[in-house]
C-alpha positions in Angstrom: 104.7 93.3 118.7 103.9 94.0 115.1 103.7 97.2 113.4 101.6 97.9 109.8 103.9 101.0 109.1 101.7 102.2 105.6 101.3 104.9 103.1 98.3 104.4 101.2 96.4 107.6 100.2 93.9 106.2 98.1 93.6 102.6 100.6 95.0 100.2 97.2 98.7 100.1 99.0 96.4 99.6 102.5 94.5 96.6 100.8 97.8 94.7 100.3 99.3 95.7 103.3 96.5 94.7 105.6 96.2 91.0 103.7 99.7 90.7 104.6 100.1 91.3 108.3 96.4 90.1 108.8 97.9 86.5 108.4 101.4 87.4 109.5 100.1 87.9 113.1 97.3 89.0 115.2 97.3 92.1 117.5 99.2 95.0 115.4 99.8 98.6 116.0 98.9 100.4 112.9 101.0 103.5 111.9 100.1 105.8 109.3 102.4 107.7 107.2 99.7 110.0 105.8 98.7 111.5 108.9 101.1 115.1 108.7 100.0 115.7 112.1 102.1 112.8 113.7 105.4 113.2 115.4 107.0 110.2 113.1 110.8 111.1 115.2 108.5 109.9 118.3 108.0 106.0 117.3 110.6 103.9 118.3 110.2 100.2 117.7 112.7 97.2 119.7 114.6 94.3 118.2 112.0 92.2 119.2 109.3 93.8 117.3 108.6 93.1 113.1 107.3 96.0 111.2 105.7 95.7 107.3 106.5 99.0 105.7 104.2 99.1 102.9 104.7 102.2 100.3 103.0 103.2 96.7 105.5 103.1 93.9 105.1 106.8 92.4 107.2 106.1 89.2 108.9 103.4 90.2 110.4 105.7 93.2 108.9 105.6 97.2 107.2 109.0 97.5 109.7 111.5 98.7 107.1 112.2 101.9 107.1 108.4 102.6 110.9 108.4 102.6 111.0 111.4 105.4 108.9 109.7 107.5 110.3 106.1 107.5 113.5 107.8 107.9 112.8 109.7 111.3 111.5 106.0 112.6 113.4 104.6 115.1 113.9 101.4 113.7 116.4 99.5 116.5 117.0 96.4 115.6 113.0 95.8 114.4 112.6 93.0 111.2 111.1 94.2 108.7 108.9 93.5 105.4 108.9 95.5 103.0 106.0 96.2 100.1 105.6 98.3 97.5 102.6 98.1 95.6 102.3 99.7 91.9 99.5 100.2 89.4 100.4 96.9 87.1 103.0 99.3 84.9 106.6 98.6 86.7 108.3 99.0 90.5 111.8 99.3 89.2 114.0 101.0 92.2 110.6 101.3 94.5 112.1 98.3 96.9 115.6 99.0 96.1 115.1 103.0 98.0 112.8 101.4 100.9 115.4 99.2 101.7 118.0 101.8 102.3 115.6 104.0 103.8 114.7 101.0 105.8 117.9 100.3 107.2 119.5 103.6 107.5 116.2 103.9 110.2 117.9 100.6 111.8 115.4 97.9 110.3 116.3 94.7 109.6 115.2 93.7 106.7 114.2 89.9 106.0 111.7 89.7 103.6 110.1 92.0 100.1 107.2 91.8 98.4 106.1 94.0 95.0 102.2 93.4 94.7 99.5 95.2 92.1 96.7 97.3 93.2 94.3 99.8 91.0 96.2 102.4 89.3 95.9 105.1 91.7 95.6 108.1 88.8 94.2 105.8 85.8 91.8 103.7 87.5 91.0 101.5 84.1 94.5 99.7 84.5 94.4 96.6 87.2 91.2 97.2 87.7 89.9 95.7 90.8 92.9 94.5 92.1 94.2 93.4 94.8 91.5 90.6 93.1 90.7 87.1 94.9 93.9 85.7 93.0 96.1 88.0 94.6 94.2 87.6 97.9 95.0 84.2 97.7 98.8 84.6 96.4 99.2 87.1 99.0 98.8 84.7 101.8 100.6 82.4 100.3 103.5 84.9 100.7 102.6 85.7 104.2 102.8 82.2 105.3 106.2 81.9 104.4 107.2 85.4 105.4 105.9 83.9 109.1 107.5 80.7 108.7 111.1 82.9 108.1 110.3 84.9 110.9 109.2 81.8 113.1 112.7 80.3 111.9 114.8 83.0 113.5 116.3 83.5 110.2 117.0 86.7 109.6 119.1 86.8 106.5 118.2 89.7 103.9 116.6 88.7 100.8 118.5 90.0 97.3 116.2 92.8 96.1 116.1 94.4 92.5 116.8 97.7 91.6 119.0 100.2 90.9 121.4 102.7 92.6 121.2 105.7 91.5 117.7 105.3 91.4 115.9 106.2 88.3 114.9 109.9 88.0 111.2 111.4 89.3 109.1 112.5 86.8 106.3 114.6 87.4 102.9 113.6 86.1 101.2 116.9 85.9 98.1 115.8 87.2 96.8 117.8 89.4 93.0 117.6 90.6 90.7 120.4 91.1 88.1 121.1 92.7 84.9 121.2 90.7 81.4 123.2 91.6 79.8 120.3 93.1 82.5 121.5 95.9 80.6 122.1 99.5 84.0 123.4 100.9 83.6 120.9 103.6 87.5 121.2 103.9 87.9 117.0 104.3 90.8 117.3 101.4 92.6 119.9 102.7 92.5 118.3 106.3 93.5 114.6 105.4 96.0 115.6 102.2 99.3 113.6 103.2 101.9 117.1 102.3 99.1 120.3 103.0 99.3 121.0 99.6 95.4 122.3 99.6 95.0 126.0 101.0 92.9 125.5 104.4 91.0 128.7 103.9 90.5 128.5 99.7 89.6 124.5 98.9 89.7 125.4 95.5 93.7 126.7 95.7 96.7 124.2 95.7 100.5 124.3 95.8 101.4 122.6 92.9 104.8 122.6 94.3 103.8 120.2 97.0 101.0 118.1 95.8 102.4 114.4 94.7 99.4 113.2 92.5 98.6 111.2 95.0 95.0 111.1 94.5 93.6 111.3 98.0 91.2 113.9 97.8 89.6 112.5 94.6 89.3 109.2 96.6 87.7 110.8 100.3 86.1 113.5 98.4 82.2 113.1 99.8 80.6 115.2 96.6 83.5 113.3 94.5 83.9 117.0 93.7 87.2 116.9 92.7 89.0 115.8 89.1 92.1 115.6 86.9 92.0 117.3 83.8 89.8 114.6 81.4 92.6 115.6 78.7 95.7 114.5 80.8 93.7 111.3 81.9 93.6 110.6 77.9 97.2 111.4 77.6 97.9 108.7 80.3 95.9 106.3 79.3 98.2 106.7 75.9 101.0 106.7 77.2 100.5 104.2 79.4 97.9 101.7 77.7 100.9 99.3 76.2 102.7 99.2 79.4 99.9 98.6 81.6 97.5 96.3 79.7 99.2 93.1 80.9 98.5 91.9 83.9 101.3 91.4 86.1 102.1 88.9 89.1 102.8 89.5 92.5 106.6 88.5 93.5 108.4 87.8 97.0 111.9 88.3 97.7 112.2 85.9 100.7 116.2 85.1 100.5 
């Protein structure tokens, strides 16, 4: 069985994961790591299974909640293809942390991909990515990964990153409900960490919020926003680092 295991609050990571997974296998089992109601400890794979594990890079790290949920899965020797997706700045220690997490969960890492998707907060960076050029390249990556799987070669690739991992820096970008909010409650139900009060959708647990922008992306009324000032400052801070197009990378051997 092929498992598509993905943490993708705004859909960019899922787009990359789906391109790779669709080329690697026919039948797939999807595991949504943003689903806070699921018992991930009840998921067990076997040594004959293959898992594509995809996460976004938040400040050069794997989101802590994704680490916790991946760690709960029983890999039991299943082969793993690791994917980190970033918004055209840098992914730094994300792949190394993801490898360590997957390995501790019992997976055998055989390939890794770093890919670019539209920035989840500052959407002018890497806008429209993955684009057609990305898609072609990711399909080529998938073909190479499938070839390695068919060959029986289960060697672990050399993956970039550092230990200890870089320190996580908070963005401070907490989305808030505007007057356009109709109290439908979708944001609270779908928040990966339950940071939005189910009885008062204007109240946010700032300590719990991971600035994933799921609530902004899914609101049918477009009624959740980040402060325009914070967005402006973020764009100014990242403009130089994000302005030049970054390319996707494959680590196979």
